N, C-alpha and C positions, 0 to 999 in steps of 0.2 A: 504494500500500500504506500502510495506516494502523496506527500503533502507539498503543494506548491504554495510558496509564500511570495506575494507580490510586494516587491521592495520599491516603494514610491518615496520620493525625496523627503516629504514632510512627515510621513506616518510610519516609516519602516520599523522603528523601535517597537511600537505597539503591536505590529503584526508579528515580529519575531518573538516577542514575549508571549503572545497568545499561542504561537506554534510550539513553543517549548512545552506546553501542556499536553501535546500529542505525542506521548512517549511510544517507543517501539516502531516508529515510522521511518521511512526514508524521506529526506527533505530536499526540495529544489528551491533555491532562492532565485527569483526572477526579477530582473530589472529591464525595463523597456525604455529606449530613447526614441522620442518622436522624431520623425524624419522631416518635418515641415521646415524648421529653421535652417538647417544646413541646405536643404533643397532650395529654399528661397534665395539663400546666399549664392549658391551655384548658379541659379537662373539669372539673378540680377547681374552677377559678374560677367557671365557669358553674354548677356544682352548689351552690357556697356563696353566691355573690353575684349570680347572674343573669347576663345576657349583655351587660353594659356593656362595650363594646369599649375604651373609653379607659383602663380600669384592668387589663385582662387581661394577666397576666404572660407568657402564652404568646406574645403578640405581641412582647414584648421578647426572649424567648428565640429566636424566629424571626429577629429582626434581628441578634442576637449571632451566631447560626450563619451567617447570610449574610456578615457582616463577617469572621468567622474563615475561611470558605471562600475569600473574595476574597483575603485576605492570604496564606493558605497557597498558593494557586494562583500568585500573583504571585512568591512566593519560589521555587516549583518551576520556573516559567518562566525566571526569572533563572538558576537553577542549570543548567537544561538548555542554555541558551545558543544555541538555534536557534529560528526562528519556530515557533510551535505554537498550537493552538487550546486554549482552556480551557473546561471544562464543569462546571457545578454542578448536582447533582440532589438532590432531597429524597425520602426514602422508605425502604423497607427496603433497607438497604445492599447486601446480597448480590444482591437482585433487580435493583436499579438498575445495579450493576456489570455483571452478565451482559447486561442489555438494552443498555447503552452499548457493550459490546464486540462486539455482533452485527455481523458483516460485517468486522470488523477483521482485519488480517493477523497481529497479535500483541497479547496482553494482558500487561502487566508488573505483577506484584504481589509482595508480600513476605510471608514467613512471619511470623506474629504471635502464635504461641502460645509454648509452652515450647521455646525454641531451644537449651537446654543439651545436647540430643542429638537425633539424627535420629529421625523416626517420625511417626506420625499426630498426636501431641499438639503437634507444632511448628506446626500450623495451628489458628487459632481457628475457631469455627463459621462465621462469614461467609466467611472465606477458603476453608475446606473446601467450602462450597456453591459458590463461584465456580469453584474448580478442577474440581469435579464437573460443573458445568452450562455452562461457557463453551463456545461453539461455534467458537472459534478457538484457535490454538496459544497456550499460556500459558508465560511465562517466570517461574518461581518463584525469587525471590531470597532468599538468606540475609542477615539483617540483620547489620550490622557492630557 
């Protein structure tokens, strides 16, 4: 049985803490980088200056996103404290999370909207999509 833990920038600690309560499982820590910002930079640069790859700021943004993902997953793995697999994906966040959780026994994610009160606004758009489309059980955590 596999527990997939969605490692999002602002709420990853709460998700990892909740996942630690699932003993005897194998864990996958998942971080997804959105492709929109580097893609926009690639397109804008190509439109203004041509396709010279050595100066393309989108490449630098891709590198920064990969480095951020690596550091975030390392911190999450350390906090989890048990052997785990780490996965990085790039794309539409909500679609990548749903795809990564296919076949899992549990997906752990955190509310990321207005958490001042319960209700549908306590979920951001990507999280709402994941909750609605995940094909496995979902553990939805309140952030601390």
